[in-house]
NUGU-542432 format. One line per 10 residues: number of its first residue (from 1); their letters; for each residue x, y, z of C-alpha. Coordinates in steps of 0.1 Angstrom, whole numbers, plus 5000, padded with zeros to 4 digits. Example, Ala and Ser with C-alpha at 12.3 -4.5 7.8 and 13.67 -1.06 7.14 Angstrom:
NUGU-542432
1> AS> 5123:4955:5078; 5137:4989:5071
***
This chain:
NUGU-542432
1> SFSRIILCIL> 4745:6888:3353; 4708:6895:3353; 4708:6920:3325; 4728:6897:3302; 4701:6870:3307; 4674:6894:3296; 4695:6905:3266; 4698:6868:3256; 4661:6864:3259; 4655:6895:3238
11> FTLSDSVYIT> 4679:6884:3211; 4663:6849:3210; 4630:6866:3203; 4649:6885:3176; 4622:6911:3172; 4636:6945:3166; 4610:6962:3189; 4621:6940:3219; 4657:6948:3212; 4656:6986:3206
21> VPLHLKSIVD> 4631:6996:3234; 4652:6983:3263; 4683:7000:3247; 4665:7033:3245; 4654:7029:3281; 4690:7022:3292; 4703:7053:3273; 4677:7075:3289; 4686:7062:3324; 4723:7067:3317
31> LLLVLFIISQ> 4715:7103:3306; 4695:7109:3337; 4723:7096:3358; 4748:7119:3341; 4726:7149:3346; 4721:7140:3383; 4759:7136:3388; 4765:7170:3371; 4739:7187:3392; 4754:7172:3424
41> KKKERI> 4789:7185:3414; 4775:7220:3407; 4760:7219:3443; 4794:7210:3457; 4811:7239:3440; 4786:7263:3457
***
């Protein structure tokens, strides 16, 4: 997949900054998605 290609490039660069930043961004996006899903479920209950 596309994200796997990016990860391979990042690991070949093997610089900690290039590896940790995308991971942090992904975790933030995941967190936002979870919050969004929770808010949608709360709306459905009401």
